[in-house]
Each structure stands twice: as C-alpha cells, then as structure tokens.
N, C-alpha and C positions, 0 to 999 in steps of 0.2 A: 769097642776099643777105645774110640775116641769119647763114649759116653763116659767109660769107667775113668779114663786120664781126666774128664774134666772134673768129676766128682772127687777123686783123688787131689786135685789142684784145690778144690773149694774145701776139703777138709783142711790141708794144709793152711791155708788161707783163714780159717776160721779158728786153728791153733795159735798161728801167728798173733792174731788178734788179740786171742785171749790172754797168751804172755804178756803183749804190749799193755793191755787193761790192766792186768796184775801190776806191774810195774809203775803205771800211773797211779794205780791206787797207795801203792809204797810210797811212791813220791809225795802225795797230798797228806798222807798221816805224818809221814815226818815232819814237812813242813808243820803242821797243827800241833807235833808234840814239840817243836821246837816254839812256836809262838805262844801255847800254853805254859812250858816253863819258864819263858818270858814276863808271861803275864802274872803268874803268882808271886814274883818279887815285889817288894815293897816300893822299889823306884827301878824302873829298867835303865841298866848300863850296858850299852853293846861296843862291840872293838870299831875303833875309828875307821871311817871309810877312807883311806888312803892310797895315793899313787908314790911308786917309788920315786924319791928323789933323784936317782940316778939315770932310771931308764923310760920313768912315766908309767911304769908296769901297774895296772889297777889290782889292787892284793885283795884278795876273796879272803873269808873267815877261814877257810882251807889252806889257803897260801900262808898265813899268818900263823895256824898252830904247828903247820908243818916247818916252817923256819926256823922255830923256838930251837935252842940248843938244851941239854940237861943238865948244863950247869944252872944251879939256882941262882948264883950270883948274876948271871949275863941273861939280862931283861929284852934283849934284842932278837930281831925276826930278821928272817932272810928273804931277799927278793928272789923268785923261781928264776928270773929271766937273766939276772945280770950278777946276782950273789953279794949285792949290797946290804949289808946289817944297819939295822936303825928299829929304832924304839918305837911302838905303836901303845895307843892308850884307848882305855873304856870310855866312854863319854856319855852321858844323860841326857834327858830329853831336853833340859835346862843350860847345856853345853859346860858341865864341870867335867873337866878332866882329870884323869887319874891313870896310872901305870897298869898295864894289862899284862899280868902274868900267866906262865902257862902251868898245866895242870901238877907237873912234878915239883916246879917252884912253889905255886900256891902251897901244894902239901909239904913242902920244906918249910915253908915258912910258919906254918898251922901248928908244926911240932908241940910246941910248947904254950900254947894257948887255948888247949881243950878244958882248962878252969874257967877260963872266959865266957861272959857271955855274949851273944851274937851281936847285942847293942855295942858293948866295952870293942869286940873287935872292929865292928862296923865304922866306929869314931876313932879308934887309936891305929887302926891298922885297915885304911878304907880300900886299898890295893888288892889285901890279901882278901878282904871279904866277899868284895864284888868280883874277883877273879874266882873266887871257890863257887859262887851264885853260878857264874857260867857255866864253869865246867862240871858241877855237881849237882846243881840246883839247891841242896841246902848243904849247911853247915855240917850238920848230920851225918851225911852221906860223904863228905870230905873225910871227915875226922875217922869214919868207918874204913875207908881206904886206909888209914892209917893204922888201923887194929883197935882204935879209943871207940869207946862207946861215951857219945855227949851228952851231958845229961839234960841240958837245955832243949827245950822244945822248937821245930821249925815256927819260925815267926809268921807264917803267913795263914790268912784265915781261906780255906781253898774253896769254902762252899758258893760264895757269892763270884768269885774267880772262875767257875769252871762251868757256869750256867750255857753260855754262849758255844761250849764245845760237847754238850751232852748231845747225843744222838748223832754228831759228825765225827766221831770216832769210838772206838771200844771202850766200855766201861773198862778194861783191864787198863787198858792204856793210861787213861785219866787216873785211875787208882795208883799206879805206879810212878806217874809224875808228882802226883801230889802226896805221897807216902799215906795213904789210907786204905782198910780194906777194901775190896771190891763191891761188897753189899751195900756200903754207905754209899758210894758212888750210884747205885743201881737205887738204893731207895731215893734218893735225892732226884732222879731221872723220873723214876715213877710218880712221886709227889706232884711233878710238875708235868705230867701227862704227857713227854715226851718219849716216841718210839726210839727203839733201839737203833743202832748204827748197823746198818746192812751195806757191804761191797757193791752190791747191784743197784745202790741209790748214786752211785758218781754216774752212771750212763743213763 
C-alpha cells in the first residue's frame, strides 16, 4: 500500500513539473516574440515607464493598456490603484517622447490614411505610426483590422533581424511575426546551419 501511494505521489509530482515546464516555455516564447516584434521595427519606441503622480503606483504595460478608454479623443490611461487618469508617452532610446494611443484610438486615427505611405504617416502622424507598430507590428496589420488592404509593403528587412531568434523559437512564430512564409524562415535557418527549436532545450 505504502509503495503504491509513493508511486502515485511521484507520478503527480512529475505531472505538476511538466505543467510548470510548459508554462515556463510559453512565458519564454512570449517574451521572445515581444522582443522580436520590437527588433524588426526601424526604431524602438516603448511605453514610458511611469509612476502614478497621485499614489506612486508603478504602471506596467498591461496597466496602461487596460486603463485606456474606448473614446478615440481621450488619450489618458487610468491608475488601477487610485483611478487617477493621466497621459502616457512612447519614448525612443534617444529620449524622444510622443503620445501613446491605445489600439482603438490608433485605428480611429488611421481610417483616412490608407493612401499614405509609411514614411508620410511616420513624419506627419508619429504618434499614430508608432502606436500602430506597438499594437499591430506593421501598418499592414493595422489596416487589415479596418478591412483595408494597405498597398505599401512593411518597411522592415526581416532577414538580418531574425538571426538571433533562429533556433530559439519555432519557425512558425518567427514567420508570423515578420509576415513571410514559414519556408523562408526555414531556408534561412538551414543556410546558417542552425538546428530547429525544441522545447526540451529549455531544460
């Protein structure tokens, strides 16, 4: 009896460990996807790291996104601790600040810009452009959300920027992020003699 209980306990422990490992892998891949999405852009703009001016709460990216209203004219977010509303910026590595719009506000502002090139949108509407990249990775994906086919190609060159991620995440994940057929990612990985990604390599 004792032996059977011990074996059952060990089996349960192995199952828990496997579940924990799966969650760990999912977390690692999500982080790498986020880093890759940012790396393929021409310049990195990230949500400003801010503390609520009222209560001092450190706002996470999730706090900022969940605090936005659906009102396209209200660009403030809300502190989850004290309900104080305030504006948040996107900031580049060289400390250039622009307003950060939520996804619905970005789509609202893009409605009549589908004939404009990425360069024009970036120059005349930097907040809209950078917010679109943060939420949708490319303008093409943003306009697709509006039911419009954007005739301009994404402005990133993906080959050089995905090399660091080859073999560290599935080819399909990379292909989806840079919007190319998975065979192109696979061919690039093979040309560099990089083994395919396996979840087991994380442990």
